[in-house]
MDAnalysis code that builds the backbone (N, CA, C; Angstrom):
import MDAnalysis as mda
import numpy as np

u = mda.Universe.empty(174, n_residues=58, atom_resindex=np.repeat(np.arange(58), 3), trajectory=True)
u.add_TopologyAttr("name", ["N", "CA", "C"] * 58)
u.add_TopologyAttr("resid", np.arange(1, 59))
u.add_TopologyAttr("resname", ["MET", "ASN", "GLU", "VAL", "ARG", "ASP", "PHE", "TYR", "ASN", "SER", "PRO", "SER", "PHE", "TRP", "GLN", "ILE", "MET", "ASN", "ILE", "ALA", "LEU", "ARG", "GLU", "ASN", "SER", "HIS", "SER", "THR", "PHE", "ILE", "SER", "TYR", "TYR", "LEU", "ASN", "PRO", "ASN", "ASN", "HIS", "HIS", "SER", "ILE", "GLY", "ASP", "SER", "PHE", "LEU", "LYS", "LEU", "PHE", "LEU", "PRO", "MET", "VAL", "VAL", "ASN", "LEU", "LYS"])
u.atoms.positions = np.array([
    [4.225, -19.090, -21.789],
    [3.048, -18.770, -22.668],
    [1.629, -19.414, -21.863],
    [1.760, -20.475, -21.780],
    [0.483, -21.339, -21.087],
    [-0.078, -20.499, -20.099],
    [0.829, -20.223, -19.086],
    [0.598, -19.777, -17.356],
    [-0.612, -17.994, -18.114],
    [0.043, -17.541, -18.874],
    [-0.542, -16.415, -19.122],
    [-2.070, -16.512, -19.792],
    [-2.015, -17.643, -20.841],
    [-3.298, -17.870, -21.509],
    [-4.263, -18.325, -20.312],
    [-3.838, -19.124, -19.394],
    [-4.830, -19.719, -18.234],
    [-5.141, -18.805, -17.339],
    [-4.417, -17.742, -17.145],
    [-4.880, -16.656, -16.123],
    [-5.802, -15.634, -17.137],
    [-5.743, -15.489, -18.439],
    [-6.630, -14.541, -18.756],
    [-7.865, -15.041, -19.386],
    [-7.606, -16.723, -19.304],
    [-8.900, -17.626, -19.509],
    [-9.895, -17.653, -18.214],
    [-9.284, -17.733, -17.315],
    [-9.732, -17.748, -15.775],
    [-10.547, -16.690, -15.644],
    [-11.993, -17.071, -14.752],
    [-12.890, -15.843, -14.646],
    [-12.426, -15.143, -13.412],
    [-12.222, -13.856, -13.629],
    [-11.988, -13.104, -12.076],
    [-13.146, -12.923, -11.378],
    [-12.952, -12.207, -10.184],
    [-13.657, -12.051, -9.339],
    [-15.086, -11.030, -9.884],
    [-14.493, -9.908, -10.474],
    [-15.007, -9.166, -11.047],
    [-16.222, -9.838, -12.111],
    [-15.653, -10.813, -12.861],
    [-16.694, -11.075, -13.973],
    [-17.494, -12.293, -13.244],
    [-17.223, -12.953, -12.460],
    [-18.252, -13.826, -11.476],
    [-19.305, -13.048, -10.696],
    [-18.900, -11.892, -10.534],
    [-19.879, -11.041, -9.690],
    [-20.622, -10.129, -10.795],
    [-20.492, -10.345, -11.687],
    [-21.122, -9.635, -13.406],
    [-20.963, -8.334, -13.471],
    [-19.860, -7.519, -12.766],
    [-19.473, -6.242, -12.462],
    [-18.246, -6.133, -13.287],
    [-17.690, -6.596, -14.046],
    [-16.162, -6.436, -14.545],
    [-16.623, -5.192, -15.308],
    [-17.303, -4.816, -15.931],
    [-17.188, -3.438, -17.188],
    [-17.275, -2.457, -16.080],
    [-17.129, -2.447, -14.848],
    [-17.575, -1.190, -13.825],
    [-15.923, -0.909, -13.214],
    [-15.439, -0.594, -14.067],
    [-13.782, -0.163, -13.527],
    [-13.831, 0.752, -13.171],
    [-14.586, 2.182, -13.492],
    [-14.579, 3.482, -12.911],
    [-14.973, 3.505, -11.565],
    [-16.098, 2.689, -11.688],
    [-16.823, 2.412, -9.903],
    [-15.577, 1.953, -9.193],
    [-14.965, 0.984, -9.458],
    [-14.399, 0.008, -8.579],
    [-13.179, 1.431, -8.350],
    [-12.610, 2.044, -9.229],
    [-11.363, 2.582, -9.253],
    [-11.455, 4.008, -8.279],
    [-12.634, 4.506, -8.164],
    [-13.134, 5.422, -7.458],
    [-13.237, 5.139, -6.233],
    [-13.727, 3.531, -5.759],
    [-13.791, 3.403, -4.221],
    [-12.595, 3.025, -3.610],
    [-11.793, 2.264, -4.538],
    [-10.434, 1.916, -3.965],
    [-9.694, 3.211, -3.728],
    [-9.734, 4.059, -4.570],
    [-9.060, 5.357, -4.170],
    [-9.615, 6.224, -3.154],
    [-10.972, 6.045, -2.710],
    [-11.456, 6.947, -1.889],
    [-10.828, 6.309, -0.637],
    [-10.621, 5.302, -0.391],
    [-10.055, 4.647, 0.709],
    [-9.042, 4.265, 0.812],
    [-8.128, 4.612, -0.358],
    [-6.656, 4.484, -0.304],
    [-6.012, 6.342, 0.267],
    [-6.776, 6.976, 0.055],
    [-6.568, 8.455, 0.626],
    [-6.927, 8.623, 2.302],
    [-6.003, 8.827, 3.001],
    [-6.280, 8.763, 4.513],
    [-6.792, 10.161, 4.855],
    [-6.687, 11.130, 4.106],
    [-7.013, 12.353, 4.426],
    [-8.656, 12.512, 4.031],
    [-9.127, 11.333, 3.505],
    [-10.574, 11.421, 3.089],
    [-11.489, 11.291, 4.085],
    [-12.876, 11.339, 4.174],
    [-13.847, 11.827, 5.203],
    [-14.249, 10.476, 5.887],
    [-13.410, 9.301, 5.654],
    [-14.106, 8.044, 6.087],
    [-13.850, 7.316, 7.403],
    [-12.608, 8.329, 8.143],
    [-12.524, 7.887, 9.575],
    [-11.665, 6.730, 9.815],
    [-11.137, 6.132, 8.856],
    [-10.164, 4.759, 9.091],
    [-8.887, 5.183, 9.051],
    [-8.121, 6.441, 8.907],
    [-7.386, 6.889, 8.306],
    [-6.479, 6.176, 7.199],
    [-5.386, 5.404, 7.651],
    [-4.439, 4.799, 6.538],
    [-4.533, 3.440, 6.645],
    [-5.652, 2.813, 7.844],
    [-5.945, 1.665, 7.857],
    [-6.268, 0.592, 6.558],
    [-7.043, 1.043, 5.469],
    [-7.396, 0.250, 4.499],
    [-5.984, 0.245, 3.567],
    [-5.334, 1.194, 3.310],
    [-4.037, 1.398, 2.807],
    [-3.381, 0.406, 3.280],
    [-3.014, 0.290, 4.464],
    [-1.890, -0.545, 5.167],
    [-2.440, -2.014, 4.959],
    [-3.659, -2.453, 4.588],
    [-4.272, -3.761, 4.395],
    [-4.354, -4.041, 2.954],
    [-4.593, -3.150, 2.137],
    [-4.844, -3.264, 0.738],
    [-3.572, -3.508, -0.042],
    [-2.346, -2.556, 0.263],
    [-1.441, -2.822, -0.435],
    [-0.581, -4.033, -0.662],
    [-0.350, -4.211, 0.828],
    [0.101, -5.638, 0.882],
    [-0.536, -6.747, -0.115],
    [-1.633, -6.818, -0.025],
    [-2.715, -7.660, -0.607],
    [-2.129, -7.490, -2.325],
    [-2.231, -6.444, -2.654],
    [-1.689, -6.369, -4.115],
    [-0.473, -6.876, -4.383],
    [0.613, -6.311, -3.511],
    [2.214, -6.650, -3.665],
    [2.396, -8.205, -3.856],
    [1.456, -8.893, -3.348],
    [1.703, -10.491, -3.286],
    [0.969, -11.218, -4.443],
    [0.091, -10.540, -4.825],
    [-0.626, -11.072, -6.022],
    [0.497, -11.843, -7.249],
    [0.057, -13.010, -7.135],
    [0.711, -13.790, -8.385],
    [-0.158, -14.313, -9.495],
])
């Protein structure tokens, strides 16, 4: 229980940057780059880098 409380009491990157309440913007940005069919010319490179980071979060 202490670990959960400590996790939620610690400031996140988004809070430190004062952009924590812009979840829709974050989601739109991430989804754009996760889709290899979008016109960003990077294919699935972002997807291959991003997903392992998300899976390894603790």
